[in-house]
N, C-alpha and C positions, 0 to 999 in steps of 0.2 A: 249442188249440195253445199250447205254451209258448215261451219265448224261445229255448231251445236248439234246438227243432225249426224255428222260423222261421229261425234263423241257418244251420242245416244246409241247409234248402231253398234259401237264397240263396247258399250257398257263401261265407258271410262268418263272421267270428268273432262270438261273442255280445257282445263288447265293442263292436265296430263297429255292430252292429244296435242295441244299447242306446243308444249315443251318437247314432245317427241318429234314433231315436225320441224322444230327450230333447233334441234341438235343439242339440247341441254344434257349434260353428262349424268344428272341424277336419274334420268329415265333409263331403265335397263335395256339392254340390246334386244331382248326378245319382244318387249312391248313396242320398242321403236320400230322394229321390222314389221310387226303386225299393223301398226298405225300407218306406216308408209305404204304397205301393200294395199290396205283398204282405201287409202286416199287415192292411190293410182287407179285402183279398180273402179272407183266411183267418180273419178274425174275431179277430185278436189285438189286444189293447189293453193297453198298459203300465199298471201301477198308478200312478194320478195322484198320490197322496200321496207315494209313493216318488220319483216323477219330480221333483216340486217340491222335495223334500228334497235330491235329488242335484244339481240345477242351481241352486237358490236362486231360481228364477223361477216365475211363475204359469202360464206358457205360455198366456196369454190377451191379447187386444187389446181395448181399451175404445172404445166409441162412445157418446156422449151425444146423445140425439135429443129436441130440444124439441118438445112437443106443438103449440105454436102455429104451427109452420112446416109442418105437414102432411107431414113427410118420410116417415112410415111408409106413407102411401098414394101417395107420389109415385113414378111408374114409373121416372123417371130415377135417383132415389136407390136404388130397389130393384135396378136393373140394376148400379149401382156396387157395392152390397153383395154381390150375387151373384158378381161378379168377385173382390172381396176375399176372400169366403168360400172360393172355390176355392183361393186361395193359402194361406189359413190352414190349411185341411184338409191340404194336401200337406205343409206345414211343421210340422204337429202343434200348431197353436194353436187355442184356442177363441175365440169372439167373445162379449164381454159387452156387451149393449146396455142402457143405462139411459134409459128414456123418462120424461121429467120435464116439469113445467110450465116454460115459458121462463124464469120468474123464478128457478128453482132450478138452472139449468144450471151455474153456477159451483160451487155446493155439490156437485153430482153429480160433477164432476171432482175436487174436493178429497177426497170420500169414496172414490172409486175408488183414488186415490193413497195416502191414509192407511191404508186397509184392505189395501193390497198385493194388490188383486184382479187387476191387469193389469201387463204388462211395458211397454206402450206405449199411446198413444192416437192415434186417427185422427180428425181434426177436419173437419167439413163446412161448406160454404157460407159462406166468409169474407165479413165485412162490410167496409166501407171502412176503418175504423180499428178493427180487431178486438180487443176487450179480452181475448179468450181467449189470444192470443199472449203478452201480458204476464203473464197468470195462469199459464199452463203453463210459460213460460220460467223462472219462479221455482222450479220443481221439478227434480229430477235425472232424472225419468222421460222417456224419448224420446217425442216426438210428431211427427206429420206432418200437414200441412194439405192437403186436396184443394182447390186454388185458392190464391190469394194475397190479401193485403189490399193497401191502396194505399201501403204503405211498402216499396219495393223494397230499401232499405238494411238492413232488419231481418234478423237472422241467425236464421232458423228454416228448417225443412225443409218442402218443398212439392212438389207436382206439379200442373201446370196446362196448359191449351191456350192458344195465343196468340189470345185472343178478339179483341183489337183488330185484328190483321192479318187474321183470318178474315172479320170483318165489313167491313173496308175493301175486301178483294178481292171480297166478294159485292156490295157497293154499286157498285164499279167495273164489275163485269160488267153490272149493270143500266144503268148510265150509258153503257157502250159500246154497249148495244142501243138507245140513244136515249131511255131513260126519264129524265125530269127530276122528276116528281112521284112519289116513292117513299115509301110508308107504312112505318112502322117499328113492329113489335110486339115490344117488348123484355120481358125479365124484370123482376123487382122491383129497382129501381135503388138500394136501400140495400145490395145485394149487389155485390161487387166485379166479378164476371164481367159483370154487366149494364152497369156503368159503362164497362168496357173495350169492350164491344160498341157502346155508344152513341158512344164516342170514335172508333171506326173508321168507323162510318156517317157521322158529322158531318165527319170529316177528308176522306173521299172526296168528299162534296158540296162542301166548301169549296175543295178543290183544283180543282174544275171551275167555280168562281165561282157556286155555287148556295148560297144561304143556307138552312141548316136551318130548316124550318118547324114550329113547335110543334104546329100543327094536324094534322100528319102523324105524330106520335109518341105512342105509348102505352107504359105500363109497368105490369105486374101479374103475378100468379102465372100461370105458363104453362099454361093449360088450353085445352081445345078451345072452350069457351064464350067465353073471352076473345078468341080469334082470330076467332070468328064475329061477336061484337058489335063488335070494333074495326074489322073490315073493313066491316061494314054502315054504321057511323058515317062512316067516311072516304069510302065510295062515295057517301054522301049529301051531301058537300061541294059547293059551287058549282064548284070546280075539283078533281075527285077524282084520286086517284093512278091511274097506269097500271101500277104494280108495287108489290109488298109484300115486305118483308124480315122474316122471323119468327125468333125466338130458339129455337124448339123445333118439332120435327115435329108434336107434339101441337097446338100453336097453329096450325101450317100447315094441319092438317086442318080446323080450325074456319074458317080463312080460305077454304079451298077450298069449304066448304059455303056460305058467304056469297056467293062468286063465282058458284057454280052457281045459287043461288036468284035472283041478279040477272040470269040469262040470259046471262052472259058466258063466253067460251071461254078456258080455261086455256091459256097459252102463245101465245095469239093476241090476245084483247082485253085480258087481264090476265096479268102475269107474277108468279110467286112464287118467291123463294129462301128457304130455311130452313136452320137448323142441324140436323143429323141426328146424334143420339147413338148411332145404330145400335141402337135398342131391339129386343130379340128378338121382341117381340109386335107391333111396328109397323114392319115392314121397308120400306125404300125401295130394295130391291134390284131386280135384273132387268137384262137387256141395256141397256135405256134406262130409268132410274128415273123414277118419277112426278115427283119434285121435284128441281130443281137445288138442290144443297145443299153447304154446308161440312160436312165429315164427320169425326168422331173418335169412336171407340168408347168409351163410358162404362164398359162392362164391362172392356175392356182397361185403362182407367185405374184401375179398382178393383183389378185383379190387380197392376198395377205399383206402386200406392200401398202395397199390403200387402207386396210384396217389399221395397220401400225401407224401410218401417218395421221389418220383421223384421231387415233388415240393420243398421239403426241399433241395434237391441237386441243383436244377436249379434256384430256387427263394427263398433262405433261409429267407429273410426278410419279404416276403409276404405270406409264406406258413401257412396253417392251422396246428396247433401243436397238437390238440387233438379233438376227436369226441366221444360222447357217444350216442349210438343208443338205442331207445326204441323198445322192441319187441312187435309185434302184438299178440293178444290173439284171436285165432280162435276156434269156437265151432264145434266139430265133433260128431261122433257117440259113442265115448268111455266114455261119462259122462252122468249121470242121478241122480235123487234124491236117497238118501239113503232109502233102503227098510226096 
C-alpha cells in the first residue's frame, strides 16, 4: 500500500496522513492515532530517511540502562518500558536503548546527543542528588525523569508517585489496626523513591509517639529472596514485628513465604501491606486482593511519561512539565487487627 491509497482509505488528504505519520504537532492526537493504527494494520511504513529529512528529527527516544543496576531483568522496569513503548509506537517513535557499564553512563548520554540519535531522553531511578540532571540540563535536548531527586526546586521535567504519602498512609493503617512493631522492607536507599518511603513510614510512627527502630528496617534490591530473608530475621528477634510493610509486591511474596514457613496465618497472626505496581505477570487483583496495598500502575506511568516527553519534543511551550500521582490504598486479605 502506498501513501495515496492509505489516505484514500482513511478519507484524508495525503498531506494530513504524511504529517500524522511524521509527527507534526498540528495534527491532533486522535487523527494521528487513527492514521498510525491504519498504517500498521495495512503494512504501510513511511521512508524513515525522508521522514527525518522532512521533520529534522530522529523520531526516537533514548534510554541509557546501566548494567550494574540489573534494570534489564527487573520486572518493574520492564513493565514501565512496555507502557512507554506502547506510546512510542502510536506516536511513530522508536526506542533506542544503550546498555552500558555504570561508569560509562554519562558518556552514553553525551554520545546519543552528539550523534543526534534521539529527540529526547527518558531517565530512570533518580538518586538523591542526581548528577544526570546537571549533565542533561546543559544540553538543549528535552529529557524527562521517571521519579525525582531530592531537590524539589530544580527546574526539570518529571513524573512520580507520592511515595511519602503512600507509605505514611500504609503505616497509619497498620497502626490503626493496633500494630506497634512494624517491620519495613524498603528498596535501595540511595534512590530517591526509597528515601521518600522511609520518610513516610517514620513520620507515621513518630506521630503516634513510636520511635522508629533500626532493628525493624531493611533496605536492599527488591527481590523475593530479600523479602524472605528479611522477614525470617525479624521474626527471630526477641520482640518480633506483628506486621510488615514492603516496598514491592515481589518482596511481599518473599515475606509471605517466610510467614507461611513460620506457621503464622496471614491477616491473623501477621499483617503485610505492600506497594503494588500492578505488574501484569504478578497480579494482586480479584474481588478481595491477596495483599492490602498502595497501588499505582507502573505501565500507566510508562505510557504517561512517554506522552509527556513527546509533548516536550513537539510542543515545548505547551507541554506539562511535571506530574505527581497519588497511590490508591486497597484493602486485601493480608491485614487484620493485632492479636
